[in-house]
C-alpha positions in Angstrom: 0.0 0.0 0.0 1.5 3.3 -1.1 1.1 6.1 1.4 2.5 8.8 -0.8 2.2 9.2 -4.6 4.6 11.5 -6.4 2.9 14.6 -7.5 2.0 14.5 -11.2 1.6 17.5 -13.4 -2.1 18.1 -13.9 -5.1 20.2 -12.9 -4.5 19.6 -9.1 -0.9 20.6 -9.5 -2.0 23.8 -11.2 -4.4 24.7 -8.5 -1.7 24.5 -5.9 0.7 26.9 -7.6 -1.0 30.1 -6.3 -1.1 28.8 -2.8 2.7 28.1 -3.0 3.3 31.5 -4.3 1.1 33.0 -1.6 3.1 31.1 1.0 6.5 31.9 -0.5 5.9 35.6 -1.4 3.5 36.7 1.3 3.4 34.6 4.4 7.1 33.8 4.5 8.0 37.4 4.0 5.8 39.1 6.6 5.1 38.8 10.3 1.4 38.9 10.7 1.1 40.4 14.2 -2.7 40.8 14.3 -5.8 40.2 12.2 -6.2 43.8 10.8 -2.5 43.9 9.8 -2.8 40.4 8.3 -5.8 41.5 6.2 -4.0 44.6 4.9 -0.9 42.6 3.9 -2.8 39.8 2.3 -5.1 42.1 0.4 -2.1 44.1 -0.9 -0.5 40.8 -2.1 -3.8 39.6 -3.7 -4.3 42.9 -5.6 -0.7 42.7 -6.9 -1.0 39.1 -7.9 -4.4 39.4 -9.6 -4.0 42.9 -11.0 -0.4 43.6 -12.0 1.3 40.3 -12.6 1.1 38.5 -16.0 0.2 34.8 -15.8 1.5 32.3 -18.3 -1.8 30.3 -18.0 -3.6 33.4 -19.3 -1.4 34.0 -22.3 0.8 36.5 -20.6 -2.1 38.7 -19.5 -2.9 39.8 -15.9 -6.1 38.3 -14.6 -7.7 41.8 -14.8 -6.7 42.1 -18.5 -7.9 38.6 -19.2 -11.3 39.3 -17.5 -11.7 42.6 -19.5 -10.7 40.9 -22.7 -13.1 38.0 -22.0 -16.0 40.4 -21.3 -15.2 42.3 -24.5 -15.2 39.1 -26.5 -18.5 38.0 -25.0 -20.1 41.3 -25.8 -18.8 41.1 -29.4 -20.2 37.6 -29.7 -23.6 38.7 -28.4 -23.7 41.6 -30.9 -23.1 39.1 -33.7 -26.1 37.0 -32.7 
């Protein structure tokens, strides 16, 4: 009986990447002394990660750019119907 399977590249692996980045770039870099401070630090990291950083899984776009582009494409598709 195997107690541990080597991690395989796949959807589950992709879901874990942001958590690893969050841990490496936010939690390991800051001392979270109290809940209000933790919320401020985490929110700043989340905004940077989702708003300013390009993601390879989104074709080099930031999530905000991808969402805007997706909305624009959806509106163009609706106009063509």
